[in-house]
C-alpha positions, 0 to 999 in steps of 0.5 A: 538464487540471489535476492536483491537487497536495498543496498543494491539500488544505486540510481544515477544523479539526480535520482539520488534525491529522495525528493525527486524519487518521491515526486516522480513516483506517482507523477504523470511524467513517469506514466508517459515514459514507462514502457507499455509492458508496465501496463500489461496487467490492465489487459483482460483485467476483470473489475470485481466486487469483494465482500468486506463483511457486514454488507460492506463492498470493496472494489478490485481488479483481477487479471489471470496470467497466461504465460504458463499452464498454471499460475505460480500463485495469487499476488494481492496488491494494496495501494497507498492513501488516495491511490487506487488499483490504477496507481502507477506503482501498482500497475507496474508491480502487477505487470511485472509479476504477471510476466512471471506467471502470477495471477494478480488481484489489485484491491481498492480500499473503501472510498478509493478508486472512484468507489465512493458510492459503495459504502455509506461510512467514510474510509479511515485507516483503522478499517482493518476488519473489512480488508481482512474479510476481503482478503479472505473472500479473495482467497476463497474465490481465487484459490491458489497454493501460494498467496502473497501480499504486497502493499505500498505506504499506507497500503504497506501498513494495511498489508502488515496488519492484515498479515498478522491477522490472516492465520487466525482467520484461516487465510492461506497467506504465505508471505507479505512485503511492505514498501515504505509502510507507515509505522508510527502514524503520529510521527508520520503525520507530524513529519508531513506537517513539520519537517517535510517540504510544504508541497507534500502536505499540499499534495495529499490535502488536495487529493483528500479534499477532492475525495471527501467532496466526491463522497459527499456527492455520492451521499448528499443526504449525509453531512460528512463534514462542515465546509470550514473543516475542509480548510484545516490542515492535515492534523486538524481535518483528521481530528475533526473527522475522527471525532465526528465519524469514529468511536475513538475519543481522541486523535491520539487514540485513532493514530495508535489504532493503526500503528505497527511501531515498537514490538507490534510485529512480534505477532507476525506468524508468516515471513515478511519483508519491509523495504524502505529508504533512508531518504524517504521524506514522508516517513522518517527512517527513525520509525524503522530504526526503532522497530523491534522485529522477530526473526521472520520479519526482514527489515531492509533500509536502502540508502536511496529510493524516496517514498515508494520511488526506487526509480532506476533511470529515465525509463522510469521503471522501479527497482521494487518490481524486481525486488518484489518478484524475486521474493514472491518467486522464492516463496512460490518455489518453497524457498526462503524470501530472505537473502 
């Protein structure tokens, strides 16, 4: 079996632009053009709550496959920052894996997917313990001989960190794949502010402010922020909330808390793949080029793809779907997920 690689992705012009790939990735335009099969994971999906430990509840969605007598395995999908279980890229990947006979679990992080009222404390990117605990709960409630995990952007970062902890928590995770994951948060934050076009920061900030207002509405008795703080830029608002709502003494300590830069991935005990694009305008490729990865971690840097785009053509389908499905299927068959 030949596995696809990043170098195999050659989109037509103007999809050779990383900016166009990135902007189309989560756009409403893309949702209108995608074929109906890209939403099949929504059919018969069950909305569920999973245990994040210490009374924490996280929401998710489970869809059982019905194309073969027994499932190939359980595929768990993590969305990106300010995304949800219903983000286009999550639905499309889940639907593709469903076609191959995988059961699908899509997890919402805290305060994502309209889950603002489930937990009192705010989401932040160092809340890995509750995600690992939830992953263990998912494994127990939907047992499968093959459990594989894929995450996108910040979800890719969470996926890598969760996978490194899975063996010590008895979670039977067999493989993890991260698409355009955040590697060095301090560099990624700086990139959005200084080198990426202004509209990327504006896009994320508008979504984040809307989420913070929804959180405040869910718990009106708690003051999560001052109105003046919402007017700050990405770095300023992040720092204000970190100092107000976490035990980290500085923004730098917080950003370092979810970094997987340098040799951090040497703690990975299971097979893993990182797929990114050289033209990603959100996360600089230099962060990936400086990574020190062990032999069980595949680092695949494509020329094109933007940030979590990899859109093949005007049907708006993604190269990622085949890429992820091929590697998940290899793991389920007891084969190597590497070319």
